[in-house]
C-alpha positions in Angstrom: -5.2 1.7 -17.2 -3.6 0.5 -13.9 -0.9 3.1 -11.8 2.2 1.3 -11.4 4.6 1.4 -10.0 8.5 2.0 -11.7 11.2 0.1 -12.0 14.9 1.9 -12.6 14.9 -0.3 -16.2 11.7 -1.1 -16.8 8.4 0.0 -16.2 6.4 -3.0 -14.4 3.0 -4.1 -13.1 1.9 -7.4 -11.5 0.5 -10.4 -13.2 -3.4 -10.5 -14.0 -4.9 -13.2 -12.0 -7.0 -15.7 -13.8 -10.3 -14.5 -11.9 -12.6 -12.0 -12.9 -13.2 -8.2 -12.0 -17.4 -8.6 -11.0 -16.5 -12.2 -8.9 -14.0 -9.2 -6.7 -16.0 -6.9 -7.0 -18.9 -8.9 -6.3 -16.8 -10.7 -2.8 -16.0 -7.2 -1.6 -19.9 -6.1 -1.9 -20.7 -9.9 0.2 -17.8 -8.8 2.8 -18.7 -5.2 2.5 -22.5 -6.2 3.7 -21.5 -8.5 7.0 -20.4 -4.6 8.4 -15.9 -6.2 8.3 -15.3 -3.3 6.0 -15.0 0.6 7.5 -13.6 3.1 6.1 -9.6 4.6 6.5 -8.0 8.4 6.1 -4.3 8.1 5.4 -4.1 11.8 4.8 -2.2 14.2 6.9 -3.1 16.8 9.5 -6.0 14.5 11.7 -5.0 14.4 15.7 -7.6 11.6 15.7 -7.2 8.2 15.1 -8.5 6.6 12.1 -10.7 3.6 11.8 -8.9 1.3 10.0 -9.9 -0.7 6.5 -11.0 -4.3 5.3 -9.8 -4.8 1.9 -6.6 -2.9 0.1 -7.7 -2.2 -3.5 -5.7 -2.2 -6.4 -4.4 1.6 -7.5 -6.3 1.3 -10.9 -9.4 3.0 -13.1 -13.2 1.8 -11.1 -13.0 -1.1 -14.1 -9.0 -2.5 -13.0 -11.0 -2.1 -9.2 -9.9 -4.9 -7.8 -9.4 -6.4 -3.9 -5.7 -7.8 -3.5 -4.4 -11.0 -2.4 -1.2 -11.8 -1.3 -0.5 -14.1 -4.2 -1.7 -11.3 -6.7 1.5 -9.4 -5.3 5.2 -10.5 -7.6 7.4 -10.4 -5.2 10.3 -7.6 -5.2 7.5 -6.3 -7.7 5.6 -2.7 -5.8 2.2 -2.0 -6.7 0.0 1.3 -5.5 -3.0 0.9 -4.0 -5.7 2.7 -2.2 -8.2 1.5 0.9 -11.6 0.6 0.0 -14.2 3.4 1.7 -17.7 0.6 2.6 -20.0 4.4 2.7 -19.5 4.6 -1.6 -17.8 1.0 -2.0 -15.7 2.7 -4.1 -11.4 3.0 -3.3 -10.6 5.9 -1.9 -8.6 7.9 -4.8 -10.2 11.6 -3.5 -6.8 12.0 -2.6 -3.7 10.9 -3.8 -2.4 11.2 0.1 -4.6 7.4 0.3 -2.1 6.0 -2.0 -0.1 2.9 -1.3 3.1 1.0 -1.5 2.3 -2.6 -1.6 5.0 -4.7 -2.3 6.3 -8.1 -1.6 9.6 -9.2 0.0 11.9 -12.1 1.1 10.4 -12.5 4.6 14.2 -13.5 5.7 16.1 -9.9 5.0 13.3 -8.0 6.3 13.4 -7.3 9.9 11.4 -8.3 12.9 10.0 -5.0 12.8 8.8 -5.1 9.4 8.3 -8.8 9.6 5.6 -8.1 12.1 3.1 -5.9 10.0 3.6 -8.5 6.6 1.6 -11.2 5.6 3.5 -13.7 3.7 5.8 -11.3 2.6 3.9 -8.8 1.1 4.8 -5.2 3.6 2.9 -1.9 2.5 3.6 1.5 2.9 1.9 5.0 2.7 3.7 6.2 -1.2 4.1 9.7 0.2 7.3 11.3 0.3 8.2 13.0 3.7 10.2 15.4 3.1 7.8 17.6 0.5 4.9 15.4 0.0 6.1 13.9 -3.9 4.7 10.7 -4.9 7.5 8.1 -4.2 7.1 5.0 -6.7 10.1 4.7 -7.6 11.7 0.6 -7.1 14.9 1.0 -8.3 16.1 -2.7 -8.2 20.0 -2.7 -8.0 19.3 -0.9 -4.9 16.4 -2.8 -3.2 15.4 0.9 -1.9 11.7 2.1 -3.0 12.8 6.3 -4.7 11.1 9.2 -4.6 12.5 11.1 -7.6 11.6 14.9 -6.6 14.3 15.0 -3.9 15.9 12.0 -4.5 15.5 10.4 -0.9 15.5 6.5 -1.3 13.7 4.5 1.8 14.3 0.5 2.6 11.8 -1.9 2.6 12.2 -4.4 4.2 13.5 -1.6 7.4 10.1 0.0 8.5 10.9 2.3 5.5 13.8 4.2 6.9 15.4 7.2 4.7 19.1 5.3 3.6 19.9 9.0 1.4 18.7 11.9 0.2 16.4 15.4 2.8 13.6 12.9 3.9 14.5 13.2 8.1 11.1 10.3 8.5 10.2 6.7 7.2 7.9 6.2 5.2 4.4 5.6 7.7 4.1 1.3 7.7 0.5 0.2 7.1 0.1 -3.5 9.1 -1.6 -6.0 7.4 -3.0 -9.2 8.0 -6.2 -11.1 5.9 -9.1 -10.4 6.2 -10.1 -13.9 4.5 -8.2 -14.2 1.2 -7.4 -10.7 1.0 -4.8 -8.0 1.9 -6.5 -5.4 4.7 -5.7 -3.4 7.5 -4.4 -3.9 11.0 -5.5 -2.2 12.8 -6.3 1.3 14.0 -4.1 4.0 12.6 -2.5 6.4 14.9 -2.0 9.6 13.6 1.3 10.5 12.5 3.8 12.1 14.6 3.9 16.0 14.6 0.1 15.6 13.9 
């Protein structure tokens, strides 16, 4: 079962690609074999920069494993994703702190800073609330914000996931994106979050 982002009015999930998971898995393995893939750690607490992963994968179960293309992400329909772990050949799902929200937004509505970290309107942010670490996975379509229902923090994904309501004091961590062939990848080494 695929992990979903919930819309305030109904659960949503991305449309399924016509391509099989096995073809996608073979493509990932071939990329991995060329040495282009390295692991990532988004877990807080490390004072050192973390190496960038080359691919983002759908946060579904192993059976649903598939690298994400920009075309897999529907407009204003966020999904959950994990970085790919080259050492194990699987998504880095062992810690929920690795989970991120991936969404396609109208580029003309993004701030220049947000647009610079996007690919074809697709942006990614940590899905861990900066207030007390709850999962942030509720898309409020009427307000166009991502919400944490633990303590009602809301984040503006058009403007670097800055806090627009609630007790969170800082934005969600932005994950800069790039393309690796046809697949979404993490663009650069991620510096440690401030205070780590």
